[in-house]
C-alpha positions in Angstrom: -28.8 28.3 -19.5 -31.5 27.5 -17.0 -30.9 26.6 -13.4 -31.7 23.0 -14.2 -29.3 23.1 -17.1 -26.5 24.4 -14.9 -27.2 21.7 -12.3 -27.1 19.0 -15.0 -23.9 20.3 -16.4 -22.1 20.3 -13.1 -23.6 16.9 -12.2 -22.1 15.4 -15.4 -18.8 17.1 -14.7 -18.7 15.7 -11.2 -19.6 12.2 -12.3 -17.0 12.4 -15.0 -14.3 13.2 -12.5 -15.6 10.4 -10.2 -15.4 7.8 -12.9 -12.0 9.1 -14.0 -10.7 8.7 -10.4 -12.1 5.2 -10.2 -10.4 4.2 -13.4 -7.0 5.6 -12.5 -4.5 2.9 -11.8 -3.9 2.4 -8.1 -1.0 4.1 -6.5 1.5 1.6 -4.8 3.6 2.2 -1.7 6.0 -0.5 -0.6 7.3 0.2 3.0 10.2 -2.0 3.9 11.6 -2.2 7.4 15.2 -3.4 7.9 16.0 -6.2 10.5 12.7 -5.9 12.3 12.0 -8.6 14.8 8.8 -10.6 14.2 7.7 -10.1 17.8 8.3 -6.4 17.9 4.9 -5.1 16.7 1.9 -4.8 18.9 -0.2 -6.6 16.3 2.1 -9.6 16.9 1.6 -9.4 20.7 4.5 -7.2 21.9 4.1 -6.1 25.5 7.0 -3.7 25.2 6.0 -1.4 22.3 2.9 -0.1 20.7 3.0 0.3 16.9 -0.5 1.7 16.1 0.3 3.0 12.7 1.9 -0.2 11.3 -0.9 -2.2 13.0 -3.5 0.1 11.2 -2.4 -1.3 7.8 -3.6 -4.7 8.9 -6.7 -3.4 10.7 -7.7 -1.5 7.6 -6.7 -4.3 5.3 -5.1 -7.8 5.6 -2.6 -9.5 7.8 -0.6 -12.4 6.3 0.2 -14.8 9.2 2.7 -17.0 7.3 4.6 -14.7 5.1 8.2 -15.3 4.0 11.0 -13.5 2.3 13.3 -15.2 -0.2 16.5 -14.9 1.8 17.4 -14.3 5.5 19.6 -11.3 4.9 19.2 -7.9 3.3 20.7 -7.8 -0.2 19.5 -11.1 -1.7 16.1 -10.6 0.0 15.7 -7.3 -1.8 16.9 -8.8 -5.1 14.1 -11.3 -4.9 11.6 -8.7 -3.8 12.3 -6.3 -6.7 12.5 -8.9 -9.4 9.7 -11.3 -8.4 12.1 -14.2 -8.9 14.0 -16.3 -6.4 17.3 -14.5 -6.6 19.4 -17.7 -6.6 17.9 -18.4 -10.0 20.2 -15.6 -11.3 23.1 -16.2 -9.1 22.3 -13.9 -6.2 23.2 -16.4 -3.5 25.1 -14.3 -1.0 25.0 -10.9 0.7 26.9 -8.1 -0.9 30.3 -7.6 0.6 33.9 -6.8 -0.5 34.7 -8.5 -3.8 36.4 -11.9 -3.4 39.4 -13.1 -5.3 38.5 -14.7 -8.6 35.2 -12.8 -9.1 34.5 -10.0 -11.4 33.4 -6.9 -9.4 31.3 -5.7 -12.3 28.8 -8.5 -11.3 28.6 -7.5 -7.7 25.0 -6.3 -7.8 21.5 -7.0 -9.2 22.2 -8.4 -12.7 21.4 -5.8 -15.3 19.5 -8.3 -17.4 16.9 -8.6 -14.6 13.8 -6.5 -14.9 12.9 -4.7 -11.6 9.5 -3.8 -10.1 10.3 -0.2 -11.0 11.1 -1.1 -14.6 7.7 -2.8 -15.0 5.7 0.0 -13.4 7.5 2.8 -15.2 6.7 1.1 -18.5 3.0 1.1 -17.5 3.0 4.9 -16.9 3.8 5.1 -13.2 6.2 7.6 -11.8 8.7 5.6 -9.7 10.6 6.6 -6.6 13.0 5.1 -4.1 13.6 6.7 -0.8 16.3 5.2 1.4 18.4 2.1 1.2 19.4 0.4 -2.1 22.0 -2.3 -1.3 21.9 -3.9 -4.7 25.2 -2.8 -6.1 27.2 0.5 -5.9 28.7 0.5 -9.4 27.2 2.8 -12.0 25.4 0.0 -13.9 23.4 -1.0 -10.8 22.3 2.5 -9.8 18.6 2.8 -9.0 18.1 5.5 -11.7 19.3 2.9 -14.2 17.0 0.2 -12.7 13.7 1.8 -13.4 13.4 4.5 -10.7 12.7 8.1 -11.9 13.7 9.5 -8.5 16.2 8.4 -5.9 17.0 9.9 -2.5 19.1 7.8 -0.3 22.3 5.7 -0.2 23.6 2.8 -2.1 25.1 0.7 0.7 23.5 -1.6 3.3 23.2 0.9 6.2 23.8 4.4 7.3 24.4 6.5 10.4 21.1 8.1 11.6 22.6 11.5 12.5 25.6 12.2 10.3 27.2 11.8 6.9 30.3 13.1 5.2 30.8 14.2 1.6 33.9 12.0 1.4 32.6 9.4 3.9 32.6 5.7 3.5 30.2 3.0 4.8 27.7 4.2 7.3 29.1 7.7 7.0 28.8 7.9 3.2 27.0 10.9 1.6 23.3 10.8 0.8 22.6 11.3 -2.9 19.6 12.4 -4.9 18.9 13.0 -8.6 16.2 15.6 -8.0 17.5 17.8 -5.2 20.5 18.6 -3.0 20.1 16.3 0.0 19.4 18.2 3.2 21.6 17.8 6.2 20.5 14.7 8.2 18.3 15.5 11.2 17.3 11.9 12.2 17.5 9.6 9.1 14.1 7.9 9.8 12.4 11.2 10.0 14.2 12.5 6.9 13.0 9.5 4.9 9.5 10.2 6.1 9.8 13.7 4.9 11.0 12.6 1.5 8.2 10.0 1.2 5.6 12.7 2.0 7.1 15.1 -0.5 7.1 12.4 -3.2 3.4 11.7 -2.6 2.4 15.3 -2.7 4.4 16.1 -5.9 3.0 13.1 -7.8 -0.5 12.9 -6.4 -2.1 13.6 -9.9 -0.5 10.6 -11.6 -0.2 6.9 -10.7 3.0 6.5 -8.5 5.1 3.7 -7.1 7.0 4.6 -4.0 9.5 2.2 -2.5 9.9 3.5 1.0 13.1 1.6 2.0 13.8 2.4 5.7 16.9 1.2 7.4 15.3 1.2 10.9 15.9 -0.8 13.1 19.2 -1.9 11.3 22.5 -1.0 13.0 24.0 1.4 14.0 21.9 1.5 17.2 21.0 5.2 17.4 17.8 6.8 18.6 16.4 10.2 19.6 16.5 11.1 23.2 12.7 11.8 23.3 12.1 8.2 22.0 14.5 6.7 24.4 12.7 8.3 27.3 9.5 6.3 26.3 11.3 3.1 27.1 13.3 4.2 30.2 11.8 1.2 32.1 13.7 -1.3 29.8 16.8 -2.3 31.6 18.8 -3.5 28.6 20.2 -0.4 26.9 20.5 -2.0 23.5 16.9 -3.2 23.7 15.8 0.2 24.8 17.5 1.8 21.8 16.0 -0.8 19.4 12.5 -0.1 20.7 12.9 3.6 20.3 14.0 3.1 16.7 11.0 0.9 16.0 8.8 3.6 17.6 10.2 6.3 15.3 9.7 4.0 12.3 6.0 3.5 13.3 5.6 7.3 13.6 6.8 7.8 10.1 4.6 5.1 8.7 1.8 7.0 10.3 2.9 10.2 8.6 2.8 8.5 5.2 -0.6 7.1 5.9 -1.9 10.4 7.1 -0.6 12.1 3.9 -2.6 9.7 1.8 -5.8 10.7 3.6 -5.1 14.4 3.5 -4.4 14.2 -0.3 -7.5 12.2 -1.0 -5.4 9.2 -2.2 -6.1 6.6 0.5 -8.9 4.7 -1.2 -7.0 4.0 -4.4 -3.5 3.3 -2.9 -2.2 -0.1 -2.2 0.1 0.0 0.9 2.3 -2.9 1.8 4.5 -3.2 4.9 7.0 -6.0 5.6 10.6 -6.5 6.8 13.5 -7.6 4.6 14.3 -10.5 6.9 14.0 -11.5 10.5 15.6 -9.7 13.4 19.3 -10.2 14.1 18.8 -10.8 17.8 22.5 -11.0 18.5 23.1 -7.6 17.0 20.1 -5.3 17.6 18.3 -6.9 20.6 15.2 -7.7 18.5 12.9 -10.6 19.3 11.4 -13.0 16.8 9.2 -15.0 19.2 7.5 -17.4 18.9 9.9 -18.1 16.0 13.2 -19.8 16.4 16.4 -18.3 14.9 17.3 -15.0 13.5 18.6 -13.1 10.5 21.2 -15.1 8.5 19.6 -18.6 8.9 16.7 -20.5 7.6 14.8 -21.1 10.8 11.4 -19.3 10.8 13.0 -16.4 12.7 15.2 -15.6 9.7 12.6 -15.9 7.0 9.1 -15.4 8.3 8.3 -11.6 8.6 5.5 -9.2 9.4 3.6 -8.7 6.2 0.6 -6.3 6.0 -1.4 -4.9 3.1 -4.3 -2.5 2.7 -6.2 -1.1 -0.3 -9.5 0.3 1.0 -11.1 0.3 -2.5 -10.8 -3.5 -2.7 -9.5 -5.2 0.4 -12.0 -5.7 3.3 -10.7 -4.4 6.6 -9.5 -6.7 9.4 -8.8 -9.6 6.9 -6.4 -12.4 7.6 -4.7 -14.8 5.3 -3.2 -17.9 6.8 -1.6 -19.8 3.9 2.1 -19.5 3.1 2.9 -16.5 0.9 6.2 -14.9 -0.2 7.7 -11.5 -0.9 8.0 -12.8 -4.4 4.2 -12.4 -4.7 4.4 -8.7 -4.5 5.5 -8.0 -8.1 2.8 -10.2 -9.6 0.3 -8.5 -7.3 1.3 -5.0 -8.3 1.3 -6.0 -12.0 -2.1 -7.6 -11.7 -3.8 -4.6 -10.1 -2.2 -2.3 -12.6 -3.5 -4.3 -15.6 0.0 -5.2 -16.8 0.2 -8.5 -18.7 2.7 -11.1 -17.7 3.7 -14.2 -19.8 5.5 -17.4 -18.9 8.6 -16.0 -20.6 8.8 -13.4 -17.8 9.6 -16.3 -15.4 7.9 -14.7 -12.4 7.2 -17.4 -9.8 5.0 -15.4 -7.4 1.2 -15.1 -7.4 -1.2 -12.1 -7.6 -2.4 -12.2 -4.0 -5.6 -10.1 -4.5 -7.8 -13.0 -5.8 -6.7 -15.1 -2.8 -7.5 -12.3 -0.3 -10.9 -11.7 -1.8 -11.8 -15.4 -1.9 -12.0 -15.6 -5.7 -9.2 -18.2 -5.7 -9.5 -20.9 -3.0 -6.4 -22.8 -3.9 -3.2 -22.8 -1.9 -0.9 -20.1 -3.4 2.3 -22.1 -2.8 2.3 -25.9 -2.2 6.1 -25.5 -1.9 8.6 -22.8 -1.1 12.3 -23.2 -1.4 15.4 -21.3 -0.1 19.1 -21.4 -0.6 21.5 -19.1 1.2 25.3 -19.8 1.2 25.8 -22.9 3.3 22.1 -23.7 3.8 19.0 -24.7 1.9 15.4 -25.3 2.9 12.1 -26.4 1.6 8.5 -26.0 2.9 5.8 -28.4 1.6 2.4 -28.4 3.3 3.2 -28.1 7.0 6.6 -29.8 6.8 9.8 -27.7 6.6 13.2 -29.3 6.0 16.6 -27.5 6.5 19.8 -28.8 5.0 23.2 -27.9 6.4 26.7 -29.2 5.5 27.7 -30.7 8.9 24.7 -32.6 10.1 21.7 -34.6 9.1 18.8 -32.7 7.7 16.3 -31.2 10.1 12.5 -31.6 9.7 9.8 -29.7 11.5 6.0 -29.8 11.5 5.1 -26.1 11.6 1.4 -26.9 12.2 2.4 -28.3 15.6 5.8 -26.7 16.3 6.0 -23.1 15.0 9.0 -22.6 17.2 11.0 -25.4 15.5 12.0 -27.1 18.7 11.4 -30.7 17.8 13.3 -32.3 14.9 11.2 -35.1 13.5 13.4 -36.1 10.6 14.1 -39.6 11.9 10.5 -40.2 12.9 9.3 -39.5 9.3 12.1 -40.8 7.1 9.9 -41.0 3.9 8.9 -37.3 4.2 12.6 -36.4 5.0 13.8 -38.3 1.9 11.1 -36.8 -0.4 11.8 -33.2 0.7 15.5 -33.7 0.5 15.2 -35.1 -3.0 12.9 -32.2 -4.1 15.2 -29.7 -2.6 18.3 -31.3 -4.2 16.7 -31.5 -7.6 16.0 -27.7 -7.4 19.4 -26.9 -6.0 21.3 -28.8 -8.8 19.4 -26.8 -11.5 20.5 -23.4 -10.1 23.4 -21.4 -11.6 26.6 -20.6 -9.8 26.7 -17.5 -7.7 27.9 -14.4 -9.6 29.6 -13.1 -6.4 30.5 -14.3 -2.9 30.8 -12.8 0.5 33.9 -13.5 2.6 34.4 -17.2 3.5 34.5 -16.3 7.3 30.7 -15.8 7.1 30.1 -19.5 6.5 31.2 -20.6 10.0 29.3 -17.7 11.5 26.1 -18.7 9.8 26.6 -22.4 10.8 27.1 -21.4 14.4 23.9 -19.4 14.5 21.9 -22.7 14.2 23.4 -23.9 17.5 22.3 -20.9 19.6 19.3 -20.9 21.9 16.7 -18.3 20.9 14.0 -16.6 22.9 10.6 -18.0 21.7 8.4 -16.3 24.2 7.3 -12.7 24.3 8.7 -10.8 27.3 6.0 -9.9 29.9 7.0 -6.2 30.2 
């Protein structure tokens, strides 16, 4: 073969590999923080912590400025996230807790007739992995490996100690489990999760993968590394100091995941999403949700509106912003859309594929209305008006375009809007099924009382 022939051969081979790489379905990484305060990222204006790696997702992609989860607490929020449906539509109204009298414990988890994000993507040829927290049922029928995940490394409950576990432990001291290796002894759990995420990426870099990186930071227990605590020695409040150190370590491990994508040549064709499962529980972990009112457990913005960042260098322009209301329920339709997976009306997904909106190919409003129900409370957002309904008072109405901190109840000033939203919310509420499990009745009063607290709606200066 002549020199020109060799050149042409290798040129064709290289072009073939290039086209093959472009046609490969995009990898998907979903990074979920746990109980992260809205104010506690530098991209959201924090003066107390820098989160350059989390911020980089927005700087290299898009920041959603009005993004909501479907519930203000961990378990129902995750049930909605993984199914693409408002979880109350299949009876997931409460947080998982001890089984209550009169309920069948075999229903205490994500209903087995609900198809998960992992189920969808596995059917489409993705290798699927969950690293970290599950919190969607501990009985065998709810196990992640039976819900579409090829690989699982983590724990089934709602939280875990960051330094220790016991083979016969319960709750936060329960053992880690994995179906592909013997879990290593915990060093610091956030770092260990980062290690497993990196290992998953490297092992599956040659095939499309879906990685659900389910961190528990900065959820309780409040435990941090000494080297991270020293970075915040100027913070007087010890709980706040520990919280910031935990968020710092989370940011470091997000950075490690992003660096691995670059090192493995996967960055361009990987969609990365970062969000929190709900707002910060300011009364528990010293988080701050400013300028949002409220916290985890209630339907004020501080319980529902979360940091929500996305990047996909091959498609999404850097430093983009999207200012219309979107939902965590949009993620499944987005993932299916970019993967070429067909969805029909029978699948009953209520979210939207966000990519056409981000790229400006669809100029409509994704969600003219969003609705929530959580135990004693329900809420509805239409246009800029948000109504919250509680059992012991008149409904509250806020104009978020003028009052993002929900300080001024305008329900009596706009009675027609209040009546319309209350009717729309009630019609939806009455069409929902009964809950398939409940948490303890004592939580009802606790949640009600959270609406009467005063919340910090300004960022601290230092």
